[in-house]
C-alpha positions in Angstrom: 5.1 -22.8 101.0 8.4 -24.8 101.9 6.9 -28.3 100.5 5.4 -25.7 97.3 8.9 -24.8 96.7 10.6 -28.7 96.5 8.0 -29.7 94.7 8.8 -27.2 92.0 12.5 -27.7 92.0 11.9 -31.3 91.8 10.0 -30.7 88.6 12.5 -28.4 87.0 14.5 -30.1 83.9 18.2 -30.4 84.3 20.0 -28.0 82.1 21.3 -28.6 78.7 25.5 -28.1 78.5 26.8 -25.5 76.5 28.0 -26.8 73.3 31.7 -26.1 73.1 32.9 -22.5 70.3 33.5 -23.7 67.0 37.2 -23.3 66.4 37.6 -19.9 65.4 34.6 -18.6 67.5 36.4 -16.8 70.9 38.3 -14.5 68.4 36.0 -13.5 66.8 34.0 -12.2 69.8 37.4 -10.5 70.9 37.1 -8.4 68.3 33.4 -7.3 68.8 34.9 -6.5 72.3 37.0 -4.7 71.2 35.3 -2.7 68.9 32.9 -2.1 71.7 35.5 -0.6 73.7 36.4 1.7 71.3 32.9 2.8 69.9 32.7 3.4 73.9 35.0 5.5 74.2 34.2 7.8 71.3 31.1 8.3 72.8 32.4 9.5 75.7 34.5 11.8 73.9 32.2 12.8 72.2 29.7 13.3 74.7 32.6 15.7 76.3 33.6 17.3 73.7 29.3 18.4 73.6 29.7 19.5 77.3 32.1 21.6 77.0 30.6 23.2 73.9 27.0 23.6 75.3 28.6 25.5 78.3 30.7 27.9 75.9 27.4 28.4 73.9 25.5 29.0 77.2 28.7 31.5 78.6 28.6 33.2 75.3 25.2 33.1 75.7 24.5 35.0 78.8 27.5 37.0 77.6 25.4 38.6 74.3 22.5 38.9 77.0 24.1 40.8 79.4 25.8 43.0 76.8 22.1 43.7 75.5 21.1 44.6 78.5 23.4 47.0 79.5 22.7 48.9 75.6 21.4 52.2 76.3 20.9 52.3 72.3 17.8 50.5 71.3 18.4 47.6 69.2 15.9 45.5 67.0 16.8 42.4 64.5 13.7 41.6 62.7 13.4 39.3 59.5 13.3 40.7 56.3 10.0 41.2 56.1 10.0 43.6 58.8 8.9 41.1 61.9 10.5 41.7 65.0 12.4 39.0 66.2 14.5 40.0 69.0 14.8 43.5 71.2 16.7 44.4 73.5 15.4 45.9 77.5 16.4 49.2 76.1 13.6 49.2 73.7 11.1 48.0 76.1 11.6 50.4 78.0 11.0 53.2 75.7 7.7 51.0 74.7 6.4 50.3 77.3 5.9 46.8 76.3 7.4 43.9 77.6 9.9 41.4 74.4 7.0 38.8 74.4 4.6 41.4 73.6 7.0 42.8 71.2 7.7 40.0 69.1 6.2 38.7 66.1 5.0 42.2 65.6 5.9 44.5 62.7 9.2 46.8 62.9 6.4 50.2 61.7 4.4 49.9 64.7 7.0 51.2 66.4 7.1 54.3 65.1 4.8 57.4 65.9 2.2 58.0 62.8 1.1 57.2 60.2 3.7 59.7 58.4 6.5 58.6 60.6 5.6 54.7 59.0 5.3 55.4 55.6 9.0 57.9 56.3 10.5 54.7 57.5 9.0 52.0 55.0 10.1 54.7 51.7 13.4 55.0 53.8 14.3 51.6 54.3 13.4 50.6 50.9 15.3 52.9 49.3 18.1 51.9 51.1 17.9 48.6 52.6 20.8 46.7 50.5 23.3 49.8 51.6 21.6 50.4 55.1 20.6 53.3 56.4 22.6 55.7 58.7 21.3 58.7 60.9 17.7 58.8 59.5 15.2 60.4 63.3 12.1 59.0 63.3 9.8 59.9 66.2 9.1 56.3 67.6 5.7 56.2 69.9 6.4 55.5 73.8 4.8 53.6 76.3 3.0 56.5 77.8 1.5 57.9 74.9 4.0 60.3 73.9 7.0 60.5 71.6 10.8 60.6 71.1 13.1 61.2 68.5 15.3 58.7 67.4 18.6 58.7 65.5 18.2 55.7 63.7 21.1 53.2 62.0 19.6 50.1 59.7 22.2 46.9 58.5 20.9 44.3 56.8 21.9 41.0 57.7 23.1 37.8 55.5 23.5 34.7 55.6 26.7 33.1 55.1 25.3 32.6 51.5 25.1 35.9 51.2 21.0 35.8 51.2 19.4 38.7 52.6 17.7 37.4 55.9 16.9 40.7 57.8 17.9 43.5 59.2 19.5 44.7 62.5 18.3 48.5 63.7 19.7 51.0 66.6 18.7 54.2 67.0 19.9 56.2 70.1 17.3 58.8 71.4 18.2 62.3 70.3 17.3 63.9 73.2 20.4 62.9 75.3 22.6 63.9 72.3 20.8 67.4 72.5 21.2 67.7 76.2 24.7 66.2 75.9 25.3 68.7 73.4 23.5 71.9 75.6 25.1 70.8 78.4 28.4 71.0 76.3 27.4 74.8 75.1 26.8 75.5 78.2 30.1 74.8 79.5 31.4 76.4 76.9 29.6 79.8 77.2 30.8 79.5 80.4 34.5 78.8 79.5 34.2 81.8 77.1 32.2 84.0 80.1 35.1 83.4 82.0 37.5 83.6 80.3 36.3 87.5 79.1 35.9 88.3 82.9 39.5 88.1 83.1 40.7 89.3 80.8 38.7 92.6 81.6 40.1 91.8 85.3 43.5 92.2 84.2 42.3 94.9 81.6 40.9 96.7 85.0 43.7 96.1 87.1 46.4 97.1 84.6 44.1 100.5 84.4 43.8 100.4 88.2 48.0 100.2 88.4 47.9 102.9 86.1 45.7 105.5 87.1 46.5 104.9 90.3 50.4 106.2 88.6 49.1 108.5 87.4 47.3 110.2 89.8 50.9 109.7 92.2 52.4 111.9 89.7 50.1 114.3 89.4 49.1 114.8 92.9 53.2 116.1 93.9 52.7 119.0 91.0 49.2 120.2 91.9 50.0 120.0 95.6 52.9 122.3 94.7 51.0 124.9 92.8 48.2 125.1 94.9 50.6 125.9 98.1 52.0 128.7 95.6 49.3 130.1 94.8 48.1 130.3 98.8 51.3 132.1 99.2 50.9 134.5 96.1 47.5 135.4 97.9 49.0 136.0 101.1 51.4 138.0 99.3 49.4 139.6 97.2 47.3 140.9 100.1 50.2 142.5 101.5 51.3 144.1 98.4 47.8 145.8 97.7 48.3 147.0 101.2 51.8 148.3 100.2 51.0 150.3 97.4 47.7 151.7 98.7 50.0 153.4 101.3 52.3 154.4 98.3 49.3 155.7 96.0 48.6 157.4 99.4 51.6 159.8 100.1 52.1 163.2 97.9 55.0 161.9 95.3 52.2 159.9 94.3 50.1 162.6 92.9 53.5 163.6 90.7 52.6 163.3 86.7 55.3 160.8 86.1 54.0 158.4 88.6 50.1 159.4 87.5 51.6 158.1 83.8 53.2 154.9 85.0 50.4 153.8 87.2 47.7 154.3 84.1 49.6 152.6 81.4 50.9 149.9 83.7 47.1 149.7 84.8 48.0 148.6 88.3 44.6 149.7 89.4 43.0 147.0 87.1 45.5 145.2 87.9 45.1 145.2 91.3 41.3 144.9 91.6 41.7 141.8 88.6 44.3 139.4 90.7 41.9 138.0 93.8 40.3 136.9 90.9 42.5 135.0 89.5 43.6 133.8 92.6 40.7 132.4 93.0 40.6 131.0 90.1 43.7 129.6 90.5 43.0 127.8 93.7 39.7 126.0 92.7 40.9 125.3 89.4 43.7 123.6 91.6 41.7 122.5 94.2 39.3 120.7 90.8 42.2 118.9 89.7 43.5 117.3 93.3 39.3 116.1 93.9 40.0 114.7 90.0 43.3 113.2 91.2 41.8 111.8 94.3 38.4 109.9 92.4 41.4 108.4 89.9 42.8 106.9 92.9 39.4 105.9 94.0 38.3 104.5 90.7 41.5 102.7 90.1 40.9 100.7 93.5 38.3 97.9 92.1 39.6 95.1 94.0 39.2 96.7 97.4 36.7 94.1 99.6 36.1 96.3 102.5 32.8 97.9 102.5 33.3 101.4 102.5 30.2 104.2 103.2 29.6 105.7 98.8 28.6 108.9 98.7 26.4 108.2 95.9 26.0 112.0 95.3 29.5 112.5 94.4 30.3 109.1 92.2 27.1 110.3 90.0 28.4 113.7 89.7 32.1 112.8 89.1 30.8 109.9 86.1 28.6 112.8 84.5 31.0 115.4 84.7 33.5 112.7 83.0 31.0 111.2 80.3 29.3 114.6 79.1 33.2 116.0 78.8 33.8 113.7 76.3 30.6 113.1 74.7 30.5 117.2 73.9 27.7 119.3 73.5 25.1 117.2 72.0 24.5 115.3 75.0 23.4 116.4 78.3 22.4 114.9 81.7 19.7 116.3 84.3 19.8 115.6 88.1 17.1 114.7 90.3 18.9 113.4 93.0 18.3 114.4 96.8 21.2 115.1 98.9 23.2 113.0 100.6 22.2 110.0 99.3 24.8 107.2 100.1 25.4 103.1 100.6 28.2 100.6 101.7 30.3 99.1 99.1 33.0 100.1 96.9 33.0 103.6 95.5 35.7 102.9 92.3 32.9 99.7 91.3 30.0 101.8 91.9 31.4 104.3 89.4 32.2 102.4 86.7 28.7 101.1 87.5 27.6 104.3 87.0 29.5 105.3 84.4 28.6 102.6 82.2 24.7 103.4 82.3 25.4 107.0 81.6 28.0 105.9 78.5 25.5 104.0 76.9 23.1 106.6 77.4 25.7 108.6 75.5 25.8 106.6 73.0 22.1 105.9 72.6 21.3 108.8 71.2 24.4 109.5 69.5 21.9 109.7 66.1 20.0 112.6 67.7 20.5 116.4 67.5 21.0 116.8 71.4 21.2 113.3 73.2 19.5 114.1 76.9 19.4 111.7 80.1 17.7 112.1 83.5 18.6 110.5 86.2 16.6 110.5 89.1 17.4 109.0 92.9 16.0 108.4 96.1 15.5 105.8 99.4 12.8 104.1 99.8 12.5 101.0 102.8 16.5 100.9 103.1 17.1 100.9 99.5 18.6 103.3 98.0 17.9 103.8 93.9 18.7 105.4 90.9 16.6 105.4 87.9 18.8 106.3 84.3 16.3 107.3 81.5 17.4 108.7 78.4 15.1 110.2 75.0 16.8 107.8 72.7 15.6 105.2 70.6 15.0 102.1 73.6 16.1 98.3 73.8 13.8 96.1 71.4 11.9 93.6 73.1 13.7 90.4 71.5 17.0 92.5 73.4 15.9 92.6 76.6 16.1 89.3 78.1 19.7 89.3 76.5 20.9 92.5 77.8 23.0 91.4 80.5 24.9 88.1 78.7 28.2 88.4 78.1 29.1 89.4 75.0 25.9 90.6 73.6 25.9 93.9 72.1 24.1 96.0 69.4 26.4 98.3 68.9 28.6 97.8 65.3 31.8 95.2 65.1 34.6 97.2 66.9 32.4 99.8 69.0 31.7 97.5 71.5 32.8 94.3 73.8 29.1 93.4 74.8 30.7 93.0 79.1 29.9 96.6 80.0 26.2 95.1 81.5 27.4 92.0 81.8 29.9 93.4 84.5 27.9 95.7 85.9 25.2 93.3 86.9 27.9 91.3 88.7 28.8 94.4 90.6 25.9 95.2 91.7 24.3 91.7 92.1 27.9 91.5 95.0 26.9 94.5 96.6 23.1 92.9 97.5 22.0 95.6 94.9 19.7 94.7 91.5 20.1 96.3 88.1 16.9 96.3 85.8 16.5 97.7 82.1 13.3 98.2 80.5 12.0 101.1 78.3 10.0 104.0 80.0 6.9 105.0 79.3 8.0 107.8 76.9 9.8 105.7 75.0 13.6 105.7 75.4 15.9 103.0 77.8 15.6 103.2 81.2 17.5 102.0 84.3 16.9 100.7 87.7 20.1 100.8 90.0 18.9 99.9 93.2 21.5 99.1 96.5 20.6 98.3 100.0 21.6 101.0 102.9 23.5 98.6 104.8 25.9 95.9 103.2 24.7 92.2 102.9 
């Protein structure tokens, strides 16, 4: 191999010497090299600028993708023929398909049925140039159901103003309805709380007023009752004295006998015990009323006490019947010693509301009638209120205990009585139910545990 290489090297002819450059050729080469350097520098700058633009474009693309992915509203980009070019994940979630499956399909295939598709085509064709705003359509979901969507459509134009397609956005109406429902519920809760606070403030003011009046009445009633008791004792003594005087012979004189007859002494002596007993009974009844007012005013008392429901019902009946007049009567069928634990004032408020409602319901009748029955079953005391009024309309039964709901004319009812009564009974661990009796008329059932919860 070495001999062969040596032999080959001897056969190569010697290189010819380079010919000298013509005059001015060296300067031309220098200019060419300089131009090549300038071109190379420009290429490097263009490449750097291109890399920067690519990086910015990539960042912008990622930003747009993240925005589209995080949108809860649906987004569809179509060409001018309604063929889908781009969708966001929200639409994919509703339609139950991937973006690749939705691409190159018709926008109108997303709608629920032929009726919705015809409606969409007609609206988009009519308002396509000006856009469509807040039109509700039904779309078909991936599981075959339908969902209402409020859709907007705006035209997509080129730089020269040529129509390129449409951009369609939409929001499921269910979310709007849930938000509106939550807002309405919050508003209703606020109104109910405001009404309860207003009623509570009125009851506190009424309680203070009643307590003050009861306290002021208690003193003169005590004076009257004490004086009548003394008068009763004095009457007995005067009767004994006059009896002894008239037993003497002087009493038989004509002048004394005539004066006795003219002054009706015998009749006065006979009537005086009855008059004094009536005064004592009236004073004692007034004292009981004052005591009931004091109990009724203590609506904020939280410590449970033993409540005699017979007394509560009898007081409530007496107060309501006296204000209603002779047109309204109440029959009581309650066993004696019906009692529970709770607040006497609050339970009296409930019973008075139920009796007053019965009086109002039978106001148009010649003779209103309310029957109150009571009893105790399995550790629960109950009171049933049945009137002979027109009863409760079927559509109102479910709303009867709602705050501010009333069937009375404007200005004659606040709609808070039954709602507050329901809350009082519920706090006592009981139930208040409403319905219609078999023979007609409204019927309310109040049940309370014998022992407090």
